[in-house]
N, C-alpha and C positions, 0 to 999 in steps of 0.2 A: 504494500500500500504506500502511495506517495503522499508525503506531507504537503499540505497546502501552505503557500507562502503567507507569512503574516502580513497584515495591512501595513503599507509603507515600505515594504521590501520588494526589490525587483523580482519579477517572476521568471525571467530568463537567465542565461548564464551571464555573469558579470564580465566586463572587459578586464583582461589580465593586467595586473599591476605593471608588469614589464613593458606592455604596449604603451601605457600612459607615460611611463618614465622615458621611454625611447622617443616618443613624440615631443615631450618637453625638452629633452636633451637636444634633439634636432633643431627645434626652434631657437633654443639658446645659442647653439653654434652658428646658425644663420645670422642671428642678431649680432654676435661678436664679429663675424666675418664682414658684415656691412659696416659696422662701426670702425673696424680696423682699416678698411679701404678708405673711408672718409677721412680718418685721422692722418693717413699717409698721403693725402692729397689727391686721391682719385676723384675726378669730377666727370660723371657721365654727362654726355651732352652731344649736341649735334656738331657736325663739322661745318665750318664756314668755307664756302667756295671762294676762290680768288675774285676780287672785285672787277667789274667791267669799267668802272670809272671811280677815281678817288682823288681827294684833294686834302692837303694839310691846311687847316684854317686856324687862325688865332683870333680870339674874341676879346674885346676890352671895352671898358666904359669910356665914352667920350666926355669932354668937359661939360657939355650941356645935358648930360643924362642919356644920350643916345648910346646905341650899341654899335661899336665899330667892328667890322668884319674884314679881316686881312688874310691874304694868302700868306702862309708861312714861307719864308724865303728858303729855298733849297733846290736840289737838282731836279725835282719833279715839278717845280713851279717856275720854269724859265719864262713862261708867258707873263708873269707878274711884272717884269720890267723893273723900272726904278720906283714905281708907286704900287706897293702891294695892296693898297686899300681897295677892296671890292665895293663896299657900300657902307653907309652910315645910316642905321635905322633909328628913326625917331618915333615917339609914341609908346604905347603900352608894350607891345611885343610880348604878350603874356606867355605863350608857349616857349618861344626862344629863351626868354629870361628864366623861365622855370627849369628848363633843361640845363642851362648854364649854371644856375644856382645849385642844382643837384651835383653837377660835376665839381664845382668849386668846393662844396661842402665835403665831398669825398676826398678831394686833394688836401684840404685843410686838416681833416682827421688823420690823414696819413703823412702829413708834413711834407707834401710834394709841392713843386713850383706851380704857382697859380697861372702864370702866363705861358706855359708850354702849349704848343699847338695840339689840336684835336684832329683826328682823321675822320673824314666823311667819305663813305664808300657806298656805291650802288652795286648790288650783286645781281647775277643773271636771274635769280628767282624773284627779283623785285624788291628784295629787302634793302632798306636804306639804313646803314649803321653809322652811328657816331661813336667812335672808339677813342678812349683816353689811353694813349700808349704809356703814360706814366703809371696809372693804376691798374690797367687791364680792363677797366669797366667798359661794357658795350651796351649801347642803348639802341634798340630796334625802333626807329622812328615811325615806320609804317604802322606799328601797332597802335599809334595814337591817331590814326586816320590820315587820309590822303591830303587834306588841307593842311594839317600840321606838318606832315612830312615835306610838303612843298616849300615850307618856310626854309628848310635846309637844302632841299634838292636843287634849288636854283643856283647854288654855288659850285655845282659839279661841272667839269668841262663837257662841252657838247650838249648842254641843256639850255633852258631858257636863261636869258641874261640876268645877272644879279640885280638889275634895277627893275625887273618886271614886278608888277604889283599883283598879278593874277595868281591866286592860290592853285589853280588847276595847271599842272605841269605835265607835259607829255612823258609817258613812261612810268608814271606813278599809278599803280593799280587803283581803279575807282571801285567803290562799293557796289 
């Protein structure tokens, strides 16, 4: 005769203790492996393809509160000539100032030079990246929308002239 299980006790065979211990041990080892990889600098991520257009730019505040945009003098910017000033932007320029404020904050926190140039690059897949070579920070400008990306896109070679006021720039994906 089989004994009936008491109320509150499982009626079928219990999971063996070794199976539970093995499962917890496996999860613990997996967690330690991931933690170890992150501590030793492994950064999973996407690979960035070489840019189809890029420009080293230097941003500064003008005496009247404007934002001055200059080509950084160097071998890749021979077109700049004697006057590297691309444009001087007056007015609010909220998106531009917000991005530059974030870069400056990051540089100050790391005690890096504030006036070092930034790299603006357009990639074949349509991504427009603003990269800080000093800190390694990359900002994907397309993620803020085509109008905001066009604020920066106009300073790349072979695109709309830097003085153009139109936010719609050829080559920037539209929604």
